[in-house]
Every structure is written in C-alpha cells, then in structure tokens.
N, C-alpha and C positions, 0 to 999 in steps of 0.2 A: 398429211397423214392419210394412209390409205384404209379406208373403213369398208365393211361389207356392203355389197350392192343392195342387200336387203335394207339397211338402214339409210343409205345415201338416197334411195328413192322414197324413204318414208318422211312425209310431210308433219310438222307439228300440228297438234289438235288446233283447229281454228279457234275454239273458244278459249283455250289456255292462251294462245297467242294474243287476242284482243284482250283477255283479263290481264296479262302481263304488261301491255302497253299502257292500258288504263292505270295500272298500279304505278307504273314508272311515272306517269304524269302527275298522279296524286302525291307521290313521294317528293316530287319537286315543287309541291305546293299548289298545283293546278287543281280546281274544282271540277271534277268530272262526274257526269251522271252515267252510272254504269247500268246498262241494260244488256250487257253480254253474257257474263256466267250465270249458268241455270242453277242458282243457288239460294235457298231460302233466307230471308232476312230476319226470320225468327230464330230464337235461340233453342237448343234441344230441351225438351221438356224436363222439368226437375227429376221427375221419377225415373227417368232413363238414366240421367247422369248419376243419380244415387244407386242405382243398379250396378253401374260400372265402378264407382267409389267402392261400394261394399265389395265387389269382386277383387279389386286391388287390396282392400284391407285384409282380405281372407287369403291373399297370396296367390291369386290367379295372375301370375306374371310369367308363367313357363309356356313353353310351346303348347298349342292346342292338341289334344290327344283325343281321337285321331286328328291329323292335319285338316280333314275335310270338315272339321265341325264338331265341337263338343255335343255330346249325345243329348244333354238338356236343351241346347240350343237348336238342334236340328229337330227334336220334338216340338219346339215352340213354332218353327217354320212349319212343320206339318199340321198343327193345330191351326195356324192362321189360314193355311190352304183350304183345310177342312171347314173351318167356320165361315170364312168370307167368300171363298170361291167354290165351295162344294165339290172339292177335290180331295179324295183320299190317296195318301202316298205312304208307302212303307218307309221304315228307317233308312234302308239301303237305296232308296229312290231320292234322297234329298242330300244336299251337302252345302256347307257354308263357304263363302268366297270372299276375297279381297274386294269388296263392293261389287256392283252389278256388272261393272266393266270386265272384271276377272272372269265372271260367270260366262260372259258373252265370248270372250276370248278362248277359254277352256273348251266350250262347246264347239265353236268353229274349228279349232285346231283338232278336235277329236272326231269331227265329222268329215272334213273335207280333205281329199287328196288332191295333190298338184293336177291342174288341168280341169277339175270338176267345177261346176258353176253354182253360185248362190243369187237367188232372186232378191233384189232390193227394191221395196217401192220407193219412189222419189216424191217428196223430199225424205231424206233418211238422216238417222243421227250420224254424226261426223265421223265416227270411228268404225262404222261396219265396213267401208270399202277397204280401209287400211288392214283391217284385222283379216278380212277374206284374202287379200293380197299376201299378208304374211304367211297364210296357210298354204300359199301356192295356188289358190282358187282364183276364179274370174267372177267378178261381180257383174251381173246382167241388171240393167236398170229398167224399171217399170214406172213410167211417169203418170202420177195421179193428176186428174184435171182439176184446175183451180175452181172451176164451176160446180165441182162434186166435192168441194171442201178438201180437194188433194187426195180423196180415197180412190184406190185402184179397184178393180172388179176382177170377179173369177175369170172373165173372159180374157183379159189381159194376162193374167197368169197363164192361162192355157196356151195363149199365143206365144208366151216366152219360153216355155219349156222345151228343151233339146234333150237327146239322149245323154248330155253330160250334166244335166241339171240334178243337184243332189239336195238342196237347201233352199227354203224360203224363210226370210227373216222378216217378221211383222213386228210392228212397235205401235201400239195403241193403249191410252191416249198418246198421240204422236208427238214426238219432239223432231222437228220444230213446229209443225203446222197445228198440232192441237186436236186433230180429228179423233173421234171414238168410232169403234166398229161395233156395231150390234149383232146379236146373235142371228138375226135375218140376214144381215150382210155377210156374215161369216160363213154361214151354211154351205152357200155354194162354193166358196172357197175350199172348205173341207172336201167336197165332192172332187174337186180338181186335183187336190193334193193327194187323196187317197187313189185316185186313178192312176196317178204317175208314181206313186210310192215314194213321194217326197218327204224329207224331214221338215219340221217347222220348229224354228227358234222364235218363241214368242216373248217379246221384251215387254214386261208388264210392270214397268218402273212406276208408272203414274196411275195405278189402278185405283188408288184412294182418291184422285183428284179429277172426278167426272162431275160435271156442273148441270146436266140435265137429268131427267127423270128416268132416261133409258138405263142408267146404272152401268156397270162393267160386267163384260162376260168374258172369262178366260178362253183362249182358243181350245185348249184341252177340255172345256166343259161343253163345247158345241155338240149337239147330237151328232154321231157318226164319226166323230174325232178318233184318230187311232193314236192313243197315249203312247204306244210303244215306238213312234216316230215324232214326239213332241217333247221339246225341252222347254220349260217355263223358267224365266230368270226374272229377278227382282231384287229389291233392297228396302232398307228402311231410310235411305238418304233423303228423299225428296218430301215424302208425307210427314216426316218427323223431324226435319232439319238435322240431318246427321250426316252430311256430305264428307266431313272431315274424319268421320270415324272408320271409314272404308271397310264396310261389311255389308255383304248381300248373300244371296242363295240362288240355287238352281234345283229344279225338280224335273226329273225325268225317268225313263227307264232304267233299271238297275245297272245293265252292263255299260251304258253311255256314262253314268254318274261315277261308276267304277273307273272308267278310262280317264275322266276329267280329273278325278282325284288323284290317279297316278301322275298325270301332267303337273298338277299342283304341287305334289310332294317334290317334283324336281325343279320347282321355280320359286314360288313364294313361301312354301311351307304352311300355308293356311293363314286364316285372318287372325288379328290381334286378339289375344284370349279374352280380356276384360272388355273389349269392344263387343265381344260376341254376346256378353250378359247384357250389354246395353241394347243391342238389337233384340234380344229375347224380350226384354221388358217392353220395348216398343211395341213388337207384334201382339203382345198381350194388352195392349192398352185399351181402355174403354173407347168406343167408337166416337164418343164426344171430342176426344183429343183431335182427330183428324177432321171432324166435322166443323170445329171451329176455325181451323186453318183453311178448309175448302170455302167456308162463307166469306173470309177475309179475301181470298184469291178471287172468288166470283166477283165481289164488288171492284176489286183492282182491275180484273179483266174488262168489265164494262167502262172503267174509266179509260184504260188505254185503247180499247178497240174504237170507242167513240171519238177520242182524240185523233187517232191516227186516220179515221175515215173522215175527218174535217180537214186534214192536211192537203194542200194542192197537189195533184198527181199521185196521191197514195190511195190504195184500195186495200182493205184487210177483211179477211173472212174471220167471223167469230169463231174462235177455238171452242171446242166441246170439252176439251180437258187439258191437263197438264198446266204449266203456267208460262206459255209462250205465245207471242203474236208473230205471225209471218207476213207481214205487208208486201204487197207489190209496189216497187218504188221505181220500176223501169220508165215510167212516163216522164221521171224527173231527170234522167240521165243526160239528155240532150241540152236542155238549159243550164244544166250544172256543170258541162263540160266533162263527163266521166264516162268511162267504158266499162260498165258492169258493177256489180255488188262491192267488189273488193275496193275499187277507187271510191264508190260512194261511201263505204264505210269509213275509209281512211280520212275522206275530205270531212266528214260529219264529225269525227273525233277531234281533227286537228283544228277546224274553224269553229265548231259549235260545242266542243267538248262533251259529246254524247257518244258513248260506246255502244255499237250494235255488232252483231256477227254477219259477215257477208253470207247471202244465201247460196253462194256458189259451194260453200264448204257443206252444204245440204243437198247439193245437186241442182240448184236453181238459181240461176244468176239474175233473175229478174227480182228477187226478194231479198229481204234482211230479217234476221231474228232479233226480237227484243223479248225480255224477260219481264213479266209483272210481278215477279217474286222480289219486290222493293217496295218502299213505303208510297203511299199515295202522293205525298209532297214530292218525292223524287220522279214519280211518273208525271206529274203536272209539270214540274220544272223541265224535264226532258222534253215533254211535248212542245212546251213554250219555245225551248231553245230550237227544235226541229222545225217550227213554224217560221221563226226568224231566218233561220238557215235556207229554207226552201224559198222563201220570198213569196210575192204574190203569183197567182196562178198565171 
C-alpha cells in the first residue's frame, strides 16, 4: 500500500509502543512492572467525575459550541491562570483542546512555515520533534548538561538561533528529566527570546507537581516576557489523574488562538463536551486535592531515586518536579551486551519484565525514563528486578 511520505516517516510514540508491548505481555499472563507510561495510578477525584455525570444527565452530549471550548469552561481556565499563575487572559485568548497534545500540535502548525526552525531543549518530550516535522519545520536540538540537571542556558539558546529560527519550545517541570526552571533562570532566556523576536511555546503540564520550595513560574509571568509571542499549554490530565478524558487548554494572543481554533474546527471539532465540565471542576478544585497527590509523589520519588542510585552502573539526578526519573544507564551497556537505550529497554522487558522507555526517544541514548506514578510496592518490585538483571558491579 502506498501511503504518504508524511506518515511513512512518522514513528509511533515511544511511550505508546512500550505501553503496548507491556500490555501484550500482561494479556498473556506475564507479570510486568510498568514504569513506562506517564499515567497516574490514582483514580480521577469523585467531584470531577460527578461534574461530568451531571453534565451527561443534563444532556451535554452535543458538539461543543463553539468548538474551541464552552464559554463556562474557558472561564474556568482563565480563572485558574489568574489564581494560580497570576496571568490575566481575556475570553478570546484561551481555548479548550483535546488534551495538551492537541494544544501543542495546533500551536506548532499555526506558527511554523516549512523551513522554519524550532529550538528544542534535550531531553524533550517524545512528540515535539515529530510535530515540528509534520509542520514542515526543522527541530534544532539544544543539549542540557546532566551536571546541570539537564537544564539549558540562555547562552545556548543564543548560539542556536539562526535567521530561520521562529519558535522555542520549553517544558518544565520537564518530561522526562524532571527539572524545574526558576524565575531567575528564565529571566535571561526572556532577554534572548525578545532580542530575536522568537515565539515561545511553554508546556506547563506539570505545573502543580513541583516538590521544592521554589514553586512554579510560568514563562508568561517572567518580568519582561512578551505575552504577544507566548502560548501557554496545559491540561488537567496529570495533576488530577484525567489522562483518558482528553481535555486540555491553550492561552495566548487572540490572533494565534483564533488561528488554532480554525485548525481545530477542520480536524477534531473540539474536546468532548461533558469532559470539558470535568476539567472545569478539576481546575476549580481546592488546592488540597493536588497537594495530597504531590505529597504522595514526593515520597515515591525518594524511593525510586534512592533505589536507582544504589544500582550498579546507574546514576540518577533527583527530579524537581513531574513524576519521572531519567537515570543514566550507559555504564551498563558493555557488560549487558547492548548498544544503546533501545536494546537496554528491550532486554530489561524481556528478561526482567520491567517496562521503561528508551532515552533515545527523548534525545539521549545514555538514559531511560521511568515513572514513579505507580504504587510504592511496584516501585520496590521493579527496582528489585532491575538489581537482579544488572547483577554485581
């Protein structure tokens, strides 16, 4: 069958591929410890489900009108951004999307012309390069140093800019490395971005999951940031255990949001109506809801980081946010007889029945990604299997 060059070149999401293989093994009766998919093991809080059930009972089963989000839900997004991020947005500056992934896709497709460049810090979320390529753009990689917790610097951004550079994509707390960027670290980046007139796509999916006292600062809130060139994307998926609800949002200058809404109207026709009511309830939740989840993840983080750093040939930087560890496992490749993270992950799954995501999917072949969004018992079991798999130092 002859398919378009566009899809022939397109690889499946690495996280989806690992999850599918682990599910296949589980269906065959194999006991697999899943550290692959970035999905909370908690259930969606009851008050959020109740809001969606109420919407269903009231007949909220038609198209979202408008497609770019019900007015009440967009107002809930605006209120969240005002209350938690100190960012005022007008109604025409926000839209509801089919998860944060659609928000990112719509923004990239609306901003990049063929041949233009997007700067991607490495490690990056798996779908950024593919989405840039689908827009006809070129991903320019900026490698963060492991000794700096994988954070890039303003100087690196400056060196990467060319006359074709249009967009900088930032994601913090970061998936997969877990680093957070403070206001002091962001300020010089704002200066570089402003000097070159770049757009910034700020993926703030994990803004509620920061474990240190520094908290979270949106890129759009940094002093001097030009909000006319910034689009903020987020969702309720991770903080409120709503990954399957497929609802997110974007906030930015009205002309860009209008362009994204036009593209959405020709593709998905918007997020599921009753799911939007669930997100509105999530965003209006008492802060204690996320605080309880964050405290649990903090304890699991310590368990996983400590265990990984006791494994022979493994070193792991402690993540400041999100719910992933990104350990360096390259020192084990020689004695395991593997070439890179893909073979390491495959061997670990087939021999030890532990699912992790190869780091090459995030731009770094020395690493693998593990999620601690799973029970402490599963974390301990997975680490025990990895210890046996790796053997003595």
